[in-house]
PADO-417498 format. One record per residue (C-alpha): residue number from 1; chain; residue in one letter; x, y, z. Coordinates in pm, 1 decimal. Layout:
N
(site NUM 'A' 'A' (X Y Z));
...
END
This chain:
275
(site 1 'A' 'M' (753.0 2625.8 -1026.5));
(site 2 'A' 'N' (718.6 2742.7 -666.0));
(site 3 'A' 'T' (753.7 2500.6 -378.0));
(site 4 'A' 'L' (382.4 2441.9 -322.2));
(site 5 'A' 'G' (333.8 2395.0 -695.0));
(site 6 'A' 'K' (562.3 2090.8 -683.8));
(site 7 'A' 'F' (290.9 1906.8 -490.6));
(site 8 'A' 'R' (40.6 1945.9 -774.6));
(site 9 'A' 'L' (-50.0 1643.4 -987.8));
(site 10 'A' 'D' (-256.1 1815.4 -1255.2));
(site 11 'A' 'G' (-329.5 1570.9 -1536.5));
(site 12 'A' 'K' (-120.4 1291.4 -1382.6));
(site 13 'A' 'I' (-261.6 938.9 -1411.3));
(site 14 'A' 'A' (-209.0 729.3 -1098.0));
(site 15 'A' 'V' (-287.7 356.6 -1082.0));
(site 16 'A' 'I' (-362.8 237.8 -727.9));
(site 17 'A' 'T' (-377.8 -134.2 -656.3));
(site 18 'A' 'G' (-610.2 -237.2 -377.1));
(site 19 'A' 'G' (-786.9 86.2 -462.5));
(site 20 'A' 'A' (-1107.8 -8.8 -282.8));
(site 21 'A' 'G' (-934.7 -76.1 49.8));
(site 22 'A' 'L' (-898.7 145.8 354.5));
(site 23 'A' 'L' (-573.8 312.3 248.4));
(site 24 'A' 'G' (-641.3 275.9 -123.6));
(site 25 'A' 'V' (-938.2 509.7 -99.2));
(site 26 'A' 'K' (-725.2 763.1 91.0));
(site 27 'A' 'H' (-453.2 744.3 -175.6));
(site 28 'A' 'A' (-715.5 803.8 -445.8));
(site 29 'A' 'T' (-856.0 1098.7 -253.3));
(site 30 'A' 'V' (-526.5 1284.1 -220.6));
(site 31 'A' 'I' (-442.5 1216.4 -586.2));
(site 32 'A' 'A' (-773.5 1376.2 -685.1));
(site 33 'A' 'E' (-730.9 1665.4 -438.8));
(site 34 'A' 'A' (-397.5 1749.6 -602.8));
(site 35 'A' 'G' (-549.6 1755.6 -951.0));
(site 36 'A' 'G' (-451.3 1405.0 -1058.4));
(site 37 'A' 'I' (-666.3 1125.3 -1192.8));
(site 38 'A' 'P' (-683.9 812.6 -975.0));
(site 39 'A' 'V' (-727.5 476.9 -1146.3));
(site 40 'A' 'L' (-845.8 208.9 -906.1));
(site 41 'A' 'W' (-744.6 -153.5 -953.4));
(site 42 'A' 'D' (-916.8 -405.2 -728.8));
(site 43 'A' 'V' (-1128.8 -720.2 -735.6));
(site 44 'A' 'N' (-1397.5 -556.3 -519.9));
(site 45 'A' 'E' (-1589.0 -402.1 -807.6));
(site 46 'A' 'K' (-1875.2 -247.8 -610.1));
(site 47 'A' 'A' (-1647.4 -72.2 -362.1));
(site 48 'A' 'M' (-1430.5 51.4 -648.9));
(site 49 'A' 'Q' (-1724.4 192.0 -840.5));
(site 50 'A' 'D' (-1857.3 365.2 -529.3));
(site 51 'A' 'C' (-1517.9 526.0 -471.3));
(site 52 'A' 'A' (-1485.3 630.2 -836.6));
(site 53 'A' 'K' (-1827.5 795.9 -829.3));
(site 54 'A' 'K' (-1730.6 985.4 -515.3));
(site 55 'A' 'M' (-1408.2 1108.7 -676.8));
(site 56 'A' 'K' (-1595.9 1229.2 -984.5));
(site 57 'A' 'R' (-1863.8 1400.7 -779.7));
(site 58 'A' 'Q' (-1642.1 1560.6 -516.5));
(site 59 'A' 'Y' (-1330.2 1649.5 -715.3));
(site 60 'A' 'D' (-1452.1 1643.0 -1075.7));
(site 61 'A' 'A' (-1181.3 1383.1 -1138.6));
(site 62 'A' 'D' (-1220.6 1144.0 -1430.4));
(site 63 'A' 'C' (-1162.1 849.7 -1196.3));
(site 64 'A' 'L' (-1154.8 505.1 -1354.2));
(site 65 'A' 'A' (-1225.5 175.1 -1174.7));
(site 66 'A' 'I' (-1098.7 -147.0 -1334.8));
(site 67 'A' 'D' (-1144.5 -503.5 -1213.7));
(site 68 'A' 'V' (-785.6 -630.7 -1202.1));
(site 69 'A' 'D' (-649.6 -940.0 -1030.3));
(site 70 'A' 'I' (-288.9 -841.4 -958.5));
(site 71 'A' 'T' (-188.8 -1205.0 -909.0));
(site 72 'A' 'N' (-270.3 -1268.7 -1276.6));
(site 73 'A' 'L' (-30.6 -1135.8 -1539.3));
(site 74 'A' 'G' (-296.0 -1139.7 -1811.2));
(site 75 'A' 'S' (-534.6 -938.8 -1594.4));
(site 76 'A' 'I' (-264.1 -678.5 -1525.6));
(site 77 'A' 'R' (-181.7 -644.8 -1894.8));
(site 78 'A' 'N' (-549.5 -606.7 -1974.2));
(site 79 'A' 'G' (-576.9 -338.4 -1705.5));
(site 80 'A' 'L' (-282.6 -154.0 -1859.1));
(site 81 'A' 'K' (-449.3 -160.4 -2202.0));
(site 82 'A' 'K' (-769.5 -13.9 -2058.9));
(site 83 'A' 'V' (-583.2 268.9 -1887.1));
(site 84 'A' 'L' (-381.4 351.1 -2198.3));
(site 85 'A' 'K' (-690.9 338.2 -2417.0));
(site 86 'A' 'K' (-859.4 604.4 -2205.6));
(site 87 'A' 'F' (-564.4 820.6 -2094.0));
(site 88 'A' 'N' (-275.3 718.4 -2321.2));
(site 89 'A' 'K' (-27.4 720.5 -2032.5));
(site 90 'A' 'I' (46.3 622.6 -1672.4));
(site 91 'A' 'D' (251.0 855.7 -1453.3));
(site 92 'A' 'V' (226.9 690.7 -1111.7));
(site 93 'A' 'L' (186.0 338.1 -977.0));
(site 94 'A' 'I' (99.0 286.4 -610.7));
(site 95 'A' 'N' (145.8 -77.7 -509.5));
(site 96 'A' 'N' (-95.8 -78.3 -218.6));
(site 97 'A' 'A' (-273.0 -415.5 -234.4));
(site 98 'A' 'A' (-196.2 -672.8 36.5));
(site 99 'A' 'N' (-368.4 -921.1 260.7));
(site 100 'A' 'N' (-374.8 -794.5 619.2));
(site 101 'A' 'P' (-564.2 -1038.8 840.7));
(site 102 'A' 'K' (-762.6 -892.8 1129.2));
(site 103 'A' 'M' (-640.7 -1024.2 1461.0));
(site 104 'A' 'D' (-969.0 -980.6 1651.7));
(site 105 'A' 'G' (-1256.8 -1225.1 1665.3));
(site 106 'A' 'K' (-1103.6 -1539.3 1518.1));
(site 107 'A' 'S' (-1277.5 -1856.2 1634.2));
(site 108 'A' 'N' (-940.1 -2031.0 1643.8));
(site 109 'A' 'P' (-689.4 -1767.6 1757.3));
(site 110 'A' 'A' (-393.4 -1999.4 1697.8));
(site 111 'A' 'W' (-453.9 -2025.7 1320.6));
(site 112 'A' 'G' (-173.1 -1780.4 1241.6));
(site 113 'A' 'R' (98.1 -1939.4 1453.6));
(site 114 'A' 'L' (401.4 -2048.4 1254.9));
(site 115 'A' 'E' (353.0 -2412.8 1351.8));
(site 116 'A' 'N' (-6.2 -2405.7 1224.4));
(site 117 'A' 'F' (15.0 -2163.8 933.8));
(site 118 'A' 'A' (-134.3 -2322.4 623.8));
(site 119 'A' 'F' (76.6 -2337.9 309.1));
(site 120 'A' 'D' (-213.4 -2218.2 93.8));
(site 121 'A' 'L' (-241.8 -1903.9 310.0));
(site 122 'A' 'W' (132.1 -1847.0 268.1));
(site 123 'A' 'Q' (92.4 -1871.1 -108.8));
(site 124 'A' 'K' (-209.9 -1638.3 -119.2));
(site 125 'A' 'D' (-51.6 -1369.8 98.1));
(site 126 'A' 'I' (278.8 -1372.8 -90.8));
(site 127 'A' 'S' (93.5 -1378.1 -421.8));
(site 128 'A' 'V' (-111.8 -1067.3 -345.7));
(site 129 'A' 'G' (128.9 -861.3 -138.7));
(site 130 'A' 'L' (465.7 -933.0 -299.4));
(site 131 'A' 'T' (421.2 -1111.8 -631.6));
(site 132 'A' 'G' (138.6 -871.5 -719.9));
(site 133 'A' 'A' (364.3 -571.8 -656.8));
(site 134 'A' 'F' (638.9 -731.7 -866.6));
(site 135 'A' 'L' (405.3 -806.1 -1157.1));
(site 136 'A' 'C' (245.6 -461.3 -1156.2));
(site 137 'A' 'S' (590.1 -300.9 -1140.8));
(site 138 'A' 'Q' (712.3 -524.5 -1420.1));
(site 139 'A' 'V' (422.9 -439.9 -1652.2));
(site 140 'A' 'I' (363.5 -73.5 -1570.6));
(site 141 'A' 'G' (727.4 2.2 -1492.1));
(site 142 'A' 'S' (831.7 -135.6 -1830.0));
(site 143 'A' 'H' (579.7 95.5 -1994.5));
(site 144 'A' 'M' (719.0 388.4 -1794.4));
(site 145 'A' 'A' (1073.1 293.5 -1894.7));
(site 146 'A' 'E' (977.2 293.0 -2261.2));
(site 147 'A' 'H' (845.4 647.2 -2216.9));
(site 148 'A' 'N' (1134.7 765.1 -1996.5));
(site 149 'A' 'G' (970.2 854.9 -1672.8));
(site 150 'A' 'G' (735.3 765.5 -1391.2));
(site 151 'A' 'I' (695.0 714.5 -1019.5));
(site 152 'A' 'I' (635.0 392.0 -828.2));
(site 153 'A' 'L' (533.1 402.1 -463.1));
(site 154 'A' 'N' (527.6 77.5 -266.3));
(site 155 'A' 'V' (321.9 61.2 52.1));
(site 156 'A' 'A' (521.8 -128.7 314.1));
(site 157 'A' 'S' (470.1 -114.5 691.7));
(site 158 'A' 'D' (651.0 -50.4 1017.3));
(site 159 'A' 'L' (645.6 -432.5 1033.8));
(site 160 'A' 'G' (863.7 -426.4 724.6));
(site 161 'A' 'V' (1129.0 -259.6 939.4));
(site 162 'A' 'I' (1083.7 -447.0 1268.2));
(site 163 'A' 'A' (936.2 -781.2 1364.4));
(site 164 'A' 'P' (585.4 -780.2 1513.2));
(site 165 'A' 'D' (576.5 -771.9 1890.5));
(site 166 'A' 'Q' (351.3 -1072.1 1942.6));
(site 167 'A' 'R' (275.2 -966.4 2298.5));
(site 168 'A' 'V' (37.3 -708.6 2150.9));
(site 169 'A' 'Y' (-190.3 -986.1 2026.8));
(site 170 'A' 'Q' (-186.4 -1207.3 2337.5));
(site 171 'A' 'R' (-513.3 -1287.8 2512.9));
(site 172 'A' 'K' (-567.4 -1374.5 2874.7));
(site 173 'A' 'G' (-656.1 -1732.9 2960.1));
(site 174 'A' 'L' (-489.0 -1894.5 2659.4));
(site 175 'A' 'R' (-188.2 -2122.5 2671.9));
(site 176 'A' 'D' (125.1 -2031.0 2476.9));
(site 177 'A' 'Y' (48.0 -2254.8 2180.0));
(site 178 'A' 'E' (-307.1 -2115.1 2161.4));
(site 179 'A' 'Q' (-209.4 -1748.1 2152.8));
(site 180 'A' 'P' (-282.3 -1545.4 1836.1));
(site 181 'A' 'V' (9.6 -1392.8 1648.5));
(site 182 'A' 'K' (62.9 -1171.3 1349.1));
(site 183 'A' 'P' (124.4 -1421.1 1066.7));
(site 184 'A' 'V' (470.5 -1467.5 920.4));
(site 185 'A' 'T' (355.2 -1367.7 572.0));
(site 186 'A' 'Y' (283.7 -1008.5 668.9));
(site 187 'A' 'S' (643.1 -952.0 781.2));
(site 188 'A' 'V' (786.8 -1135.5 481.8));
(site 189 'A' 'V' (573.8 -938.1 235.7));
(site 190 'A' 'K' (648.0 -598.5 387.0));
(site 191 'A' 'H' (1022.2 -661.9 424.6));
(site 192 'A' 'G' (1019.2 -785.8 65.0));
(site 193 'A' 'I' (840.1 -473.5 -55.0));
(site 194 'A' 'I' (1120.8 -257.9 82.2));
(site 195 'A' 'G' (1377.2 -478.0 -91.7));
(site 196 'A' 'L' (1181.6 -456.5 -417.2));
(site 197 'A' 'T' (1178.0 -78.3 -381.4));
(site 198 'A' 'K' (1556.2 -55.0 -361.6));
(site 199 'A' 'Y' (1603.7 -296.4 -651.2));
(site 200 'A' 'L' (1365.1 -111.5 -883.7));
(site 201 'A' 'A' (1502.1 230.3 -785.0));
(site 202 'A' 'T' (1850.6 136.5 -901.2));
(site 203 'A' 'Y' (1735.4 -73.5 -1195.8));
(site 204 'A' 'W' (1533.7 203.1 -1364.4));
(site 205 'A' 'A' (1709.1 517.2 -1238.2));
(site 206 'A' 'H' (1857.5 581.3 -1583.8));
(site 207 'A' 'K' (1503.5 581.3 -1722.9));
(site 208 'A' 'S' (1396.5 860.6 -1485.9));
(site 209 'A' 'I' (1174.9 630.1 -1282.6));
(site 210 'A' 'R' (1174.0 702.2 -911.0));
(site 211 'A' 'V' (1075.6 426.0 -670.1));
(site 212 'A' 'N' (1014.7 476.7 -298.5));
(site 213 'A' 'A' (829.5 304.5 -18.5));
(site 214 'A' 'I' (619.8 428.3 269.9));
(site 215 'A' 'S' (596.2 234.3 594.4));
(site 216 'A' 'P' (281.8 329.8 786.2));
(site 217 'A' 'G' (221.2 234.8 1144.6));
(site 218 'A' 'G' (-107.1 104.4 1282.9));
(site 219 'A' 'I' (-428.2 285.6 1193.8));
(site 220 'A' 'Y' (-737.2 321.5 1409.1));
(site 221 'A' 'A' (-992.9 91.0 1245.8));
(site 222 'A' 'G' (-1222.0 -40.0 1517.6));
(site 223 'A' 'Q' (-969.3 -255.0 1701.3));
(site 224 'A' 'S' (-1040.5 -373.7 2053.8));
(site 225 'A' 'I' (-960.8 -140.1 2342.7));
(site 226 'A' 'E' (-715.6 -392.4 2486.3));
(site 227 'A' 'F' (-523.8 -422.2 2159.1));
(site 228 'A' 'V' (-504.5 -44.8 2115.5));
(site 229 'A' 'R' (-385.1 4.2 2471.4));
(site 230 'A' 'K' (-104.0 -248.6 2433.9));
(site 231 'A' 'L' (3.0 -111.9 2096.4));
(site 232 'A' 'I' (13.9 255.5 2191.9));
(site 233 'A' 'D' (229.9 166.4 2491.1));
(site 234 'A' 'R' (493.7 82.5 2228.7));
(site 235 'A' 'I' (453.1 407.6 2031.4));
(site 236 'A' 'P' (634.2 721.2 2153.0));
(site 237 'A' 'L' (355.1 951.3 2031.6));
(site 238 'A' 'G' (114.2 746.3 2242.2));
(site 239 'A' 'R' (-148.2 679.0 1977.7));
(site 240 'A' 'M' (-221.2 504.5 1649.4));
(site 241 'A' 'A' (-260.0 695.5 1324.1));
(site 242 'A' 'N' (-584.5 844.9 1203.9));
(site 243 'A' 'Q' (-696.3 722.1 863.8));
(site 244 'A' 'D' (-608.1 1042.8 678.7));
(site 245 'A' 'E' (-264.8 1105.7 831.1));
(site 246 'A' 'Y' (-66.4 935.7 554.1));
(site 247 'A' 'M' (-224.2 1129.7 269.2));
(site 248 'A' 'A' (17.9 1423.1 267.7));
(site 249 'A' 'A' (318.0 1188.7 277.5));
(site 250 'A' 'V' (182.7 989.7 -16.7));
(site 251 'A' 'L' (136.1 1313.2 -210.5));
(site 252 'A' 'F' (496.0 1411.5 -134.9));
(site 253 'A' 'L' (627.4 1078.9 -262.3));
(site 254 'A' 'V' (427.8 1073.5 -588.0));
(site 255 'A' 'S' (485.7 1440.0 -677.7));
(site 256 'A' 'D' (778.7 1654.5 -787.8));
(site 257 'A' 'A' (818.3 1760.7 -425.1));
(site 258 'A' 'S' (1031.8 1447.3 -380.7));
(site 259 'A' 'A' (1214.9 1479.9 -714.0));
(site 260 'A' 'Y' (1556.7 1397.1 -565.4));
(site 261 'A' 'M' (1436.0 1099.8 -364.0));
(site 262 'A' 'T' (1449.3 738.6 -478.2));
(site 263 'A' 'G' (1517.6 400.9 -318.9));
(site 264 'A' 'S' (1404.2 531.4 19.5));
(site 265 'A' 'N' (1157.3 406.6 276.2));
(site 266 'A' 'L' (963.2 680.2 453.2));
(site 267 'A' 'V' (871.3 548.9 799.0));
(site 268 'A' 'M' (561.8 705.1 957.9));
(site 269 'A' 'D' (491.5 505.0 1270.9));
(site 270 'A' 'G' (460.3 753.2 1555.0));
(site 271 'A' 'G' (815.9 667.1 1652.5));
(site 272 'A' 'R' (754.9 297.4 1715.4));
(site 273 'A' 'T' (1065.4 178.2 1534.1));
(site 274 'A' 'C' (1284.0 414.6 1742.0));
(site 275 'A' 'W' (1245.8 180.6 2039.1));
END
C-alpha cells in the first residue's frame, strides 16, 4: 500500500457518538470521503437523519443513523446490535459526544461559577462526556477485542491540556462573583478523556486496538466579536479554527496512516497550549 492509500477507509464501519453535532457531522463527512461508512449515534434523530441522507446522496455512503443514549448501557448495547445486524462489524469508534455550554447570552451569567454550579448539571455533563465515552468504549471496545482489532478516537480539547483562562469570558460592568466562567465539568471531562485514552491504549494493545485522542482548539461558531478577540490574543496563529480544519487529522488518526500511534493526544489548537 502506498502512503496515500493508508488514508483510505474503504468498507470501514465507523460509529460516531454525538454524530449530529457540529464536529460529529464533520467526522462523518471525512469518513465518507475516504470511502468508509459513518454510523451516527445521537439523541437528535432529525439532525441525524438529515446528515445520513446527505452522506448517502453526496458520497454514496450507506450511512446509518441510530437513536442511542450513550448514558444508558442498554441503549448502547441495542445500538451495537443494530450496527452488527446491518454491517456485521465495527472498525472505528469516535467518542465525540459531550455537553459544551455556550457562554454567550445567558440570562444569569454566573450560573457556571464553581460556587453556584448545580450538582445535577455536574452529573449530566460527566454522564454524557466521560461516562458515555467509557460505556461506549466498554461495549464496542470489547467487541473489537473479541475480533482482534479496531480503532478508538476520543475527542478531547485544548482545555483537557490546560485550564480555561476565565478572563476570556469576563464581561464589563459585572462584579467578580457575577462573572461568567467556563464550567468545571468541561475541564474535568476533557482531562478525563485523555486519561481514558491512555488507559484503553495500554489495556487493549495486545488485541490490536489503537486508542488516541485529539484535542481541538476553539472553532468559529458565531461567537461574539469580543469573545473572539480575547481568545485569539491567546493563540499564536492569531485565529480560531475553521469548522473543517480538524477533518484531515481525524482521518489520520482513524486510518492506517497512524498505524504505529496509540495512547497519544494530538493537540491542534493554533499553538495556544505553547504559551
